[in-house]
C-alpha positions in Angstrom: 131.7 -137.7 -174.5 129.2 -137.6 -171.6 127.2 -140.7 -170.8 123.6 -140.6 -171.8 124.2 -138.4 -174.9 126.1 -135.3 -175.7 125.9 -132.3 -178.0 128.8 -131.7 -180.4 128.8 -128.3 -182.1 130.8 -127.7 -185.3 131.3 -124.0 -186.0 131.8 -123.3 -189.7 130.7 -125.4 -192.6 132.6 -125.7 -195.8 134.6 -128.8 -196.7 136.3 -129.2 -193.3 133.1 -128.6 -191.3 130.9 -131.0 -193.1 133.5 -133.7 -193.4 133.9 -133.4 -189.6 130.2 -133.7 -189.1 129.9 -136.8 -191.3 132.9 -138.6 -189.9 132.0 -137.9 -186.3 128.5 -138.9 -186.9 129.6 -142.2 -188.5 131.9 -142.9 -185.6 129.2 -142.3 -183.0 126.8 -144.6 -184.9 129.4 -147.4 -185.1 130.2 -147.0 -181.4 126.5 -147.0 -180.5 127.1 -143.5 -178.9 124.2 -141.1 -178.4 125.4 -137.9 -180.0 123.6 -134.8 -181.3 125.6 -132.9 -183.8 124.9 -129.3 -184.7 126.6 -127.3 -187.4 126.6 -123.6 -187.1 127.1 -122.1 -190.6 126.4 -118.4 -191.4 124.9 -117.7 -194.8 126.3 -114.1 -194.3 129.9 -115.2 -194.4 130.9 -115.7 -198.1 132.6 -118.8 -199.2 135.3 -118.3 -201.8 135.3 -121.2 -204.3 138.8 -122.1 -205.5 140.3 -125.1 -207.3 141.7 -127.5 -204.7 143.3 -130.9 -204.9 143.1 -133.8 -202.5 145.1 -136.9 -201.8 143.7 -140.4 -202.0 142.5 -140.4 -198.4 139.5 -138.2 -199.5 138.3 -141.0 -201.8 138.8 -143.4 -198.9 136.4 -141.2 -196.9 133.8 -141.2 -199.7 133.9 -145.0 -199.6 133.8 -145.3 -195.8 130.8 -142.9 -195.8 129.0 -144.8 -198.5 128.9 -141.8 -200.8 128.3 -142.6 -204.5 131.4 -141.6 -206.4 129.7 -140.8 -209.7 127.1 -138.7 -207.8 129.8 -136.8 -206.1 131.7 -136.1 -209.3 128.6 -135.2 -211.2 127.2 -132.8 -208.6 130.4 -131.1 -207.6 132.1 -130.8 -211.0 135.1 -132.7 -209.6 137.8 -134.2 -211.8 140.3 -137.0 -211.3 143.8 -136.4 -209.8 146.6 -139.0 -210.2 149.4 -136.8 -208.9 151.3 -133.6 -209.5 153.2 -132.4 -212.5 156.2 -130.3 -211.4 157.3 -128.0 -214.2 160.6 -126.0 -214.1 161.3 -126.8 -210.5 164.7 -128.4 -211.0 165.6 -126.0 -213.8 163.7 -124.3 -216.6 162.7 -126.7 -219.3 162.7 -129.7 -216.9 159.5 -131.5 -215.8 158.8 -134.4 -213.6 155.6 -136.1 -212.4 154.7 -137.2 -208.9 152.1 -140.0 -209.2 150.5 -141.0 -205.9 150.2 -144.8 -206.4 152.8 -147.3 -205.2 153.8 -150.0 -207.6 155.9 -151.7 -205.0 152.7 -153.0 -203.3 152.0 -155.2 -206.4 155.5 -156.8 -206.5 155.7 -158.2 -203.0 157.0 -161.8 -202.8 157.2 -164.4 -200.0 160.6 -165.4 -201.1 162.1 -162.1 -199.7 162.1 -160.6 -196.2 159.9 -157.4 -195.9 163.0 -155.2 -195.5 164.5 -156.5 -198.8 161.5 -155.5 -200.8 161.0 -152.0 -199.5 161.1 -149.5 -202.5 162.8 -152.2 -204.6 161.0 -151.1 -207.8 161.9 -147.5 -207.3 165.5 -148.4 -206.5 165.7 -150.6 -209.6 164.3 -147.7 -211.7 167.0 -145.3 -210.4 169.7 -147.9 -211.0 168.8 -148.1 -214.7 168.6 -144.3 -215.2 164.8 -144.5 -215.6 162.4 -141.9 -214.1 160.6 -143.4 -211.2 157.3 -142.0 -212.5 157.6 -144.3 -215.6 157.0 -147.4 -213.5 153.7 -146.1 -212.1 150.2 -146.9 -213.5 149.2 -143.4 -212.5 152.2 -142.0 -214.3 151.0 -143.7 -217.5 147.5 -142.3 -217.0 148.8 -138.9 -216.4 150.8 -138.9 -219.6 147.8 -140.1 -221.6 145.3 -137.9 -219.8 143.0 -140.9 -219.1 140.5 -141.6 -216.4 141.1 -144.5 -213.9 138.2 -146.5 -215.4 137.4 -148.7 -218.4 133.8 -149.6 -219.2 131.9 -152.8 -219.1 128.5 -152.0 -220.4 127.5 -149.0 -218.3 129.6 -150.0 -215.3 132.9 -148.4 -214.6 135.8 -150.8 -214.1 138.9 -149.7 -212.3 142.2 -150.0 -214.1 144.0 -151.0 -211.0 143.8 -151.3 -207.2 145.1 -147.8 -206.3 143.0 -145.0 -204.9 143.0 -141.8 -207.0 142.4 -138.4 -205.7 140.2 -135.5 -206.9 140.2 -131.8 -207.9 137.2 -129.7 -207.1 135.8 -126.3 -206.2 135.8 -126.5 -202.4 132.7 -124.3 -202.2 130.7 -126.7 -204.3 132.0 -129.7 -202.2 131.0 -128.0 -199.0 127.5 -127.4 -200.4 127.2 -131.0 -201.6 128.2 -132.5 -198.2 125.7 -130.2 -196.5 123.0 -131.5 -198.8 123.6 -135.2 -198.3 124.1 -135.0 -194.5 121.1 -136.3 -192.6 120.5 -136.3 -188.9 122.6 -133.2 -188.2 121.0 -129.9 -187.1 122.0 -126.8 -189.2 121.8 -123.4 -187.6 122.3 -120.3 -189.7 124.0 -117.9 -187.3 127.2 -116.2 -186.6 129.2 -116.6 -183.4 130.0 -113.3 -181.6 131.5 -114.6 -178.4 131.9 -117.6 -176.1 130.5 -118.2 -172.6 133.1 -120.2 -170.6 133.2 -121.9 -167.3 135.0 -119.5 -164.8 137.0 -122.4 -163.2 137.8 -124.8 -166.0 137.9 -122.4 -168.9 135.9 -124.9 -171.0 133.2 -123.6 -173.4 129.7 -123.8 -172.0 127.9 -122.0 -174.9 128.3 -120.0 -178.0 126.9 -116.4 -178.0 125.5 -115.5 -181.4 125.4 -112.0 -182.9 121.6 -111.8 -182.2 122.2 -112.5 -178.5 121.0 -116.1 -178.5 123.1 -118.9 -177.0 123.8 -122.4 -178.1 125.1 -124.8 -175.3 127.2 -127.8 -176.1 129.5 -130.4 -174.6 132.3 -130.3 -177.2 133.1 -127.8 -179.9 134.9 -128.1 -183.3 136.3 -124.9 -184.7 136.1 -124.9 -188.5 135.9 -121.1 -188.9 139.0 -121.0 -191.1 141.5 -118.1 -190.7 139.2 -116.4 -188.2 139.8 -119.2 -185.6 136.9 -117.7 -183.8 136.8 -120.4 -181.0 140.3 -121.8 -180.7 142.2 -118.5 -181.2 140.0 -115.6 -180.0 138.2 -117.6 -177.3 140.6 -120.3 -176.1 144.0 -118.5 -176.6 145.8 -120.8 -179.0 148.9 -119.1 -180.5 150.2 -119.2 -184.0 153.5 -120.8 -184.8 154.9 -119.6 -188.1 156.7 -121.8 -190.7 157.8 -118.7 -192.7 161.5 -119.3 -192.1 161.2 -122.6 -194.0 158.4 -122.0 -196.5 159.5 -119.0 -198.5 156.2 -117.9 -200.2 153.7 -115.6 -198.4 151.2 -114.3 -201.0 148.7 -115.9 -203.4 147.0 -114.5 -206.5 144.2 -116.8 -207.5 142.5 -116.6 -210.9 140.5 -118.8 -213.3 141.3 -120.0 -216.8 139.1 -121.7 -219.4 139.9 -125.2 -220.6 141.5 -125.6 -224.0 138.8 -127.5 -225.8 141.3 -129.0 -228.2 143.0 -131.0 -225.3 141.7 -133.5 -222.8 141.3 -132.3 -219.3 144.5 -132.9 -217.3 144.1 -135.6 -214.5 146.8 -134.0 -212.5 147.7 -130.8 -210.7 150.2 -128.6 -212.4 152.8 -126.9 -210.1 154.8 -124.6 -212.4 157.8 -122.9 -210.9 158.2 -119.2 -211.6 160.8 -116.6 -210.8 159.5 -115.7 -207.3 157.4 -118.8 -206.5 155.2 -121.1 -208.4 151.8 -121.3 -210.1 149.1 -123.9 -209.5 146.6 -125.1 -212.0 143.8 -127.3 -210.7 141.3 -128.5 -213.3 137.6 -128.7 -212.4 134.9 -129.8 -214.9 134.0 -126.2 -215.8 137.3 -124.4 -215.7 140.8 -124.4 -214.2 141.5 -122.9 -210.8 144.9 -121.2 -210.9 147.0 -119.0 -208.7 150.5 -117.7 -208.3 152.0 -118.4 -204.9 155.0 -116.1 -204.5 157.2 -114.1 -202.1 156.6 -110.4 -201.9 160.2 -110.0 -200.8 161.2 -110.8 -204.4 158.4 -109.4 -206.5 155.4 -107.0 -206.3 151.8 -108.0 -207.1 151.9 -106.0 -210.3 155.1 -107.7 -211.4 153.7 -111.1 -210.4 150.6 -110.6 -212.5 152.8 -109.5 -215.5 155.1 -112.5 -215.0 152.1 -115.0 -215.1 150.7 -113.3 -218.2 154.0 -113.7 -219.9 154.2 -117.3 -219.0 150.6 -118.0 -220.1 150.7 -115.8 -223.1 147.3 -114.2 -222.1 145.9 -111.7 -219.7 144.5 -112.9 -216.4 141.9 -111.4 -214.0 143.1 -111.9 -210.4 140.3 -112.6 -208.0 142.4 -111.5 -205.0 145.9 -111.0 -203.8 146.2 -112.7 -200.4 148.8 -112.4 -197.8 149.4 -115.5 -195.6 151.7 -116.9 -193.0 152.3 -120.6 -193.2 152.2 -122.4 -189.9 150.1 -124.0 -187.3 148.6 -123.5 -183.8 150.6 -124.3 -180.8 147.6 -126.5 -179.6 144.9 -127.8 -181.9 142.9 -129.1 -178.9 142.3 -126.9 -175.9 139.7 -127.8 -173.2 136.6 -128.9 -175.0 137.5 -127.2 -178.3 139.2 -128.9 -181.3 140.4 -127.0 -184.3 140.4 -128.5 -187.8 141.2 -127.3 -191.3 142.4 -123.8 -191.8 141.5 -123.1 -188.1 144.3 -125.4 -187.1 147.0 -124.8 -189.7 147.8 -123.5 -193.1 150.7 -124.5 -195.3 151.1 -123.3 -198.8 149.0 -125.2 -201.4 151.8 -127.5 -202.6 151.2 -131.3 -202.2 147.5 -130.8 -201.1 148.1 -131.1 -197.4 145.1 -129.2 -196.1 142.2 -131.6 -196.6 144.5 -134.5 -196.2 145.6 -133.2 -192.8 142.0 -132.5 -191.7 140.9 -136.1 -192.6 143.8 -137.8 -190.9 143.4 -135.6 -187.8 139.7 -136.7 -187.7 140.8 -140.4 -188.1 143.3 -139.9 -185.2 140.7 -138.2 -183.0 137.9 -140.7 -183.6 140.1 -143.7 -183.2 142.0 -142.8 -180.1 140.4 -139.9 -178.3 136.7 -139.2 -179.2 135.1 -141.7 -176.8 136.8 -140.1 -173.8 137.0 -136.5 -175.0 134.2 -135.4 -172.6 136.5 -136.0 -169.6 139.9 -135.7 -171.3 142.8 -134.5 -169.2 145.8 -132.5 -170.2 147.9 -135.6 -170.9 145.4 -136.9 -173.4 145.1 -133.6 -175.2 148.9 -133.3 -175.3 149.1 -136.7 -177.0 146.8 -135.5 -179.7 148.5 -132.1 -180.0 151.9 -133.8 -180.3 150.7 -136.0 -183.1 149.2 -133.1 -185.0 152.4 -131.1 -184.5 154.4 -134.1 -185.9 152.1 -134.4 -188.9 152.4 -130.7 -189.8 156.1 -130.6 -189.2 156.6 -133.5 -191.6 154.4 -131.7 -194.1 156.5 -128.6 -193.8 159.7 -130.6 -194.3 158.4 -132.4 -197.3 157.4 -129.1 -198.9 160.7 -127.5 -198.0 162.5 -130.3 -200.0 160.8 -129.1 -203.2 162.8 -125.9 -203.2 166.2 -127.4 -203.5 166.6 -127.6 -207.3 169.1 -125.8 -209.5 167.3 -122.5 -210.4 169.4 -119.4 -210.0 167.0 -116.6 -209.6 167.3 -114.6 -206.3 164.1 -116.2 -204.8 165.4 -119.7 -205.5 168.8 -119.0 -204.1 167.1 -117.7 -201.0 164.8 -120.7 -200.7 167.7 -123.1 -201.3 170.1 -121.4 -199.0 168.3 -119.4 -196.2 165.1 -121.5 -196.0 166.5 -125.0 -196.3 165.9 -126.7 -192.9 167.7 -129.4 -191.0 165.4 -132.2 -192.1 166.0 -131.4 -195.7 169.8 -131.2 -195.2 169.7 -134.5 -193.5 167.6 -136.1 -196.3 170.0 -134.8 -199.0 173.0 -136.0 -197.0 171.4 -139.4 -196.5 170.7 -139.8 -200.2 174.3 -139.3 -201.1 175.0 -142.8 -199.8 171.6 -144.5 -199.4 168.3 -145.1 -201.2 165.3 -144.3 -199.0 163.1 -147.1 -197.8 159.9 -147.3 -195.7 161.9 -148.2 -192.6 163.7 -144.8 -192.8 160.4 -143.0 -192.1 158.7 -143.1 -188.7 155.1 -144.3 -189.0 152.3 -142.0 -187.9 150.3 -143.0 -184.8 147.9 -145.8 -185.6 149.7 -146.3 -188.9 147.4 -143.7 -190.4 148.1 -142.3 -193.8 151.2 -140.0 -193.9 154.0 -139.0 -196.2 156.6 -141.6 -196.6 159.2 -142.8 -199.2 156.4 -143.4 -201.8 155.9 -139.6 -202.1 159.6 -138.7 -201.5 160.9 -140.8 -204.4 159.4 -138.7 -207.3 160.5 -135.4 -205.8 164.1 -136.6 -204.9 164.4 -138.2 -208.3 162.9 -135.3 -210.2 165.2 -132.8 -208.5 168.3 -134.9 -209.1 169.1 -136.0 -205.6 169.1 -139.7 -206.0 172.4 -141.3 -207.0 172.3 -144.0 -209.7 175.6 -145.4 -208.5 174.1 -145.9 -205.0 171.0 -147.6 -206.4 173.2 -149.9 -208.6 175.2 -150.9 -205.5 172.1 -151.7 -203.5 170.7 -153.8 -206.3 174.0 -155.6 -206.8 174.0 -156.6 -203.1 171.0 -158.9 -203.8 170.9 -160.3 -207.3 167.7 -162.2 -206.6 165.9 -159.0 -205.6 167.3 -157.2 -208.6 166.1 -160.0 -210.9 162.7 -159.9 -209.3 162.5 -156.1 -209.5 163.5 -156.2 -213.2 160.9 -158.8 -214.0 158.2 -156.9 -212.0 159.0 -153.5 -213.6 158.9 -155.0 -217.2 155.6 -156.8 -216.5 154.0 -153.8 -214.7 154.9 -151.3 -217.4 153.5 -153.6 -220.0 150.3 -154.1 -218.1 150.0 -150.4 -217.3 150.2 -149.5 -221.0 147.5 -152.0 -221.9 145.3 -150.9 -219.0 145.7 -147.2 -219.9 144.7 -148.1 -223.5 141.5 -149.6 -222.2 140.7 -146.6 -220.0 138.2 -143.9 -220.9 139.7 -140.5 -221.7 139.3 -138.1 -218.8 136.9 -135.8 -220.5 134.9 -138.7 -222.0 134.6 -140.2 -218.5 133.4 -136.9 -217.0 130.9 -136.4 -219.8 129.4 -139.9 -219.2 129.2 -139.2 -215.5 127.5 -135.8 -216.1 125.0 -137.5 -218.3 124.2 -140.2 -215.7 125.2 -142.8 -218.3 127.6 -144.8 -216.1 127.7 -146.3 -212.6 130.3 -147.4 -210.1 130.1 -149.8 -207.2 132.6 -149.8 -204.3 134.3 -153.2 -204.0 
């Protein structure tokens, strides 16, 4: 940014826009950088509230920003997310859980080299024929529909060291973040055009629909699918992932909670004949939707299929067409695209908000201080990293479609859409068990998908070989003995910890009443 102060303009609010404003503001303050931040958010552009899930990095951001977790949960109607329950993906009647904690981190020992210990608990579980989710604390909490907290007086006590995630209505979260943000100017306006420098092509000012202008030094496009700045103004092109991600429509709807059951602390991803259904529980209701391919069913047929599966009628709120993919460049000139302005993959595995946060971490850590005089090489480094991130997300989601279902859509997804990365992963797993070293770290070792997330999916879809796991364990009897002891101890401890935890609904009720508190450690 320019010396002596600069103006950074975020266009579009919502979750992505306000997270960007907060994180950039915090970075500027920590770097003693003079920075004015303006958020342009039009009250005339409606925000569609949907149920959305996050990953654990969102909670990390709450902690970093000093946001009170109970206040956040109470005021947004958020719920806890420990992972994803995948129903009927391998075949009808089969279910597997994908908890997001990593038990291997609690079993590290100085008696072994780092490489020996990578994934050892997961490998041991597979060698015994046990589901890998069974050795996770979050797996136990998912099964018992618990919260991540016990209670000491009126203070919430974490059951373990792992970061959980959240479900929420993104419209409510965007409004909450706007309310708690101080020191940021909010302008209620709609951008009509850009005024750009004739020589450099950089943005000099935004031209509003009322003819007024807003000058700035750097601009962040959070206008969602409109991509008002980066696409219309700066010429970024869309790169489709449709060849590898086979769904292209979404039919969102709401369901009421079953009051006879506790609220699920997990996202449900339920495979259907031509796609899959999501169910994301918020405090008030369950945000659902059918993500499907219109090459294999019609909207009317999709609605009927979901109603048969649920045993009740639904009221679709929309039927949306989309094209999974990303921009060819997320940073052009003095304009950076975040959130849906930068990319959109199907909702599986909650990559949207996660990707936004990690991109902001990347930008603030390595690029922000020099962004005001960045050259093409610097921008290319950032764009390459974002491309890598989204390509890895695409490949991870692609893997989910290689189960055993035999409907035409699933044969198409498994055959025509399976990409090279998935083929390589499946071939690798015929003779090896994945370890951390098999996955290239993300720049700055920032949070990214790795073997921790791959294990439940590979195991749940039947692509991990017990004989291979037994061979790897047999190669090091001391590691196997340590892993066996650790698994037995952890599972015992997890069951006890889960027994001491509040039920999910009970926890949410106490938070809503203001009866409990939580302090970041």
